C-alpha positions in Angstrom: 16.3 -14.6 24.6 17.3 -18.0 23.4 15.1 -19.4 20.6 12.7 -22.0 21.7 11.0 -24.7 19.6 7.7 -26.3 20.4 6.4 -29.5 18.7 2.8 -29.3 17.4 0.6 -32.0 18.8 -1.7 -33.8 16.4 -4.9 -32.1 15.7 -6.9 -34.7 17.7 -6.5 -38.1 19.3 -7.8 -41.1 17.5 -10.9 -41.0 19.8 -11.6 -37.4 18.6 -10.6 -35.6 21.8 -8.6 -32.4 21.3 -5.0 -32.4 22.5 -3.6 -28.9 21.8 -6.5 -26.7 20.9 -4.3 -23.6 21.4 -2.0 -24.6 18.6 -4.5 -25.7 16.0 -4.9 -23.7 12.8 -8.7 -23.8 13.1 -8.5 -22.0 16.5 -6.0 -19.4 15.4 -7.1 -15.7 15.5 -5.5 -15.1 12.1 -6.9 -18.2 10.3 -8.6 -16.0 7.7 -5.2 -14.5 6.7 -3.3 -17.8 6.6 -6.0 -20.3 5.4 -8.6 -20.3 2.6 -12.3 -20.2 3.5 -14.5 -23.3 3.3 -12.0 -26.0 4.2 -13.6 -29.2 5.5 -12.5 -30.5 8.9 -10.6 -33.3 7.1 -8.7 -30.9 4.8 -8.0 -28.6 7.7 -6.5 -31.5 9.7 -4.3 -32.4 6.7 -3.1 -28.8 6.3 -2.3 -28.7 10.0 -0.1 -31.7 9.4 2.4 -29.7 7.4 3.2 -27.6 10.5 6.3 -29.2 12.1 6.7 -27.0 15.1 6.2 -23.5 16.6 9.3 -21.4 17.1 9.5 -18.7 19.7 12.0 -15.9 19.3 13.0 -12.9 21.4 13.6 -9.4 20.2 16.6 -9.3 17.9 16.7 -13.1 17.3 17.2 -14.2 13.7 14.6 -16.5 12.1 16.7 -17.1 8.9 19.6 -15.5 7.2 20.5 -14.4 3.6 21.8 -17.4 1.6 20.5 -20.0 4.1 19.1 -23.1 2.3 15.4 -23.0 2.0 13.1 -25.8 3.4 10.3 -24.1 5.4 8.0 -21.2 5.3 7.0 -19.4 8.5 3.6 -18.1 9.4 3.8 -15.3 12.1 1.5 -16.5 15.0 2.2 -13.4 17.1 4.7 -10.6 17.2 6.5 -8.6 14.5 9.5 -9.1 12.2 11.5 -7.2 9.7 13.4 -8.5 6.7 16.6 -6.9 5.6 19.5 -7.2 3.2 22.9 -5.5 2.7 24.0 -3.5 -0.3 27.3 -3.6 -2.1 28.8 -1.4 0.6 27.6 -3.6 3.4 25.0 -1.1 4.5 21.8 -2.7 5.8 18.5 -1.8 4.2 15.1 -3.1 5.2 12.8 -4.7 2.7 9.6 -5.2 4.8 7.9 -5.3 8.1 5.8 -8.4 9.0 3.1 -9.0 11.6 0.8 -11.8 12.8 -0.9 -13.6 9.9 2.0 -12.8 7.4 4.0 -15.5 5.7 7.8 -15.3 5.7 10.3 -17.0 3.4 8.5 -16.9 0.1 11.5 -15.1 -1.5 13.5 -18.3 -1.2 11.2 -20.5 -3.3 12.7 -19.5 -6.7 16.4 -20.4 -6.1 16.3 -22.5 -3.0 17.9 -20.1 -0.6 16.7 -17.1 1.4 17.3 -13.7 -0.2 16.9 -11.7 3.1 17.4 -12.0 6.8 14.4 -12.1 9.1 14.8 -10.5 12.6 12.2 -10.4 15.4 11.3 -6.9 16.4 9.8 -8.2 19.7 9.1 -11.5 21.4 7.4 -13.4 18.6 6.3 -16.9 17.5 6.0 -18.5 14.1 4.6 -21.7 12.8 7.2 -23.6 10.8 5.6 -25.0 7.5 7.4 -27.7 5.5 7.3 -26.4 1.9 7.7 -29.9 0.4 4.7 -31.1 2.3 2.7 -27.9 1.6 3.3 -28.5 -2.2 1.7 -31.9 -1.9 -1.3 -30.5 -0.1 -1.6 -27.7 -2.7 -1.7 -30.3 -5.5 -4.5 -32.2 -3.7 -6.6 -29.3 -2.4 -7.1 -26.5 -5.1 -8.4 -24.0 -2.5 -5.0 -24.1 -0.7 -3.1 -23.5 -4.0 -5.4 -20.6 -4.9 -4.9 -19.0 -1.4 -1.2 -19.4 -1.6 -1.1 -17.8 -5.1 -3.2 -14.9 -3.7 -0.7 -14.5 -0.8 2.2 -14.4 -3.3 0.4 -11.8 -5.4 -0.1 -9.6 -2.3 3.6 -10.0 -1.5 4.5 -8.8 -5.0 2.2 -5.8 -4.7 3.8 -4.9 -1.4 7.3 -5.1 -3.0 6.1 -2.9 -5.8 4.8 -0.4 -3.3 8.2 -0.4 -1.6 9.9 0.3 -4.9 7.5 3.2 -5.4 8.6 4.6 -2.0 12.2 4.9 -3.3 11.6 5.8 -6.9 8.7 8.2 -7.0 7.4 9.5 -3.7 8.9 12.4 -1.8 10.0 12.0 1.8 6.8 13.1 3.4 4.7 11.0 1.0 6.8 7.9 1.9 6.2 8.4 5.6 2.5 9.0 5.1 2.2 5.9 2.9 4.0 3.7 5.5 1.6 4.8 8.2 -1.4 4.1 6.0 0.0 0.7 5.1 0.3 -0.2 8.7 -3.1 1.2 9.5 -4.8 -0.9 6.8 -2.9 -4.1 7.9 -3.9 -3.7 11.5 -7.5 -3.1 10.5 -7.5 -6.4 8.5 -6.5 -8.1 11.8 -9.3 -6.6 13.8 -7.3 -3.9 15.5 -7.8 -0.1 15.4 -6.7 1.5 12.2 -6.0 4.8 14.0 -4.2 3.8 17.2 -1.3 1.3 17.2 2.3 0.9 18.3 5.2 1.3 16.0 7.2 -1.8 16.6 10.1 -0.6 14.5 12.6 2.1 15.5 13.1 5.4 13.7 16.3 4.0 12.3 14.4 1.0 11.0 11.9 3.3 9.3 14.7 5.3 7.7 16.3 2.2 6.3 13.0 1.0 4.9 12.0 4.3 3.4 15.5 5.1 2.0 15.8 8.3 4.2 18.2 9.6 6.7 17.4 9.1 10.4 17.3 12.9 10.8 14.8 13.2 8.1 12.5 10.6 9.7 12.7 12.5 13.0 11.9 15.8 11.3 8.9 14.3 9.4 7.4 12.9 12.6 7.8 16.2 14.4 6.2 18.0 11.4 3.3 15.5 11.2 2.6 16.2 14.9 2.8 20.0 14.4 0.3 19.8 11.5 -2.2 17.8 13.6 -1.9 14.7 11.5 -0.7 12.3 14.2 -0.1 12.1 17.9 3.0 10.1 18.9 4.1 9.2 22.4 7.2 7.1 22.4 6.1 4.5 19.9 2.3 4.8 20.4 0.9 6.3 17.2 -2.5 7.8 16.8 -3.7 9.0 13.4 -5.7 12.2 14.1 -6.6 13.1 10.5 -6.8 10.1 8.2 -8.2 12.1 5.3 -5.3 14.6 5.2 -2.8 11.8 5.7 -4.3 10.0 2.7 -4.1 13.2 0.6 -0.5 13.7 1.7 0.4 10.1 0.6 -1.2 10.8 -2.8 0.7 14.0 -3.2 -2.3 16.2 -3.2 -2.0 17.8 0.3 -1.2 21.5 0.2 1.1 21.2 3.3 3.4 18.6 1.6 6.8 18.6 3.1 9.8 19.0 0.7 
């Protein structure tokens, strides 16, 4: 699919009549994730002004690449992405999975270029946010700055959790933790925490968890046998949340070596 770009219409005409209600931040289903609570209509309209366009991407399309100059952040409007890098051998590893309401590109703020490559896992759409204009808004509206800092803090915690996957947890604990992480994030967005689709492939999961593809397949089969999950193609249902939580914590008696 060829990438498509859509210009965002102004929030309203001068006479107050809506133009593009479907594209306004205030009407977005994930406003609570992207925007601070309590913004006035005036401040919301100013914040909407930093969104230059919406970009629609097909599965496999690249949103940005490693070392690409940084100018914009990207809020996922719908769909799923993964971010990845390559090690010194040229082997790709995955640094994260993103879904609607997440903000992409924050790793580029420090040195002015993207530290990872973002790839769409399915047909997706993002809102392109000018970082220069966003900085101006943050300086003028403290609520926006506070919300942005909270978002950055959550991103740091997510990165620390990924490091824990590789440095401390066993293979089965890593897989259980990934499932619980996805479960919690879908619940935050109003979806079922027990039934959802795995948008990433088994190879993607292996590259994220630091495991071999064969190990991921074996773990999924073992989780099914133990009655922890039901998995049909990529449709996952968590059958025993409590046991899965115990497994992620390393306290389950059936832990898999």
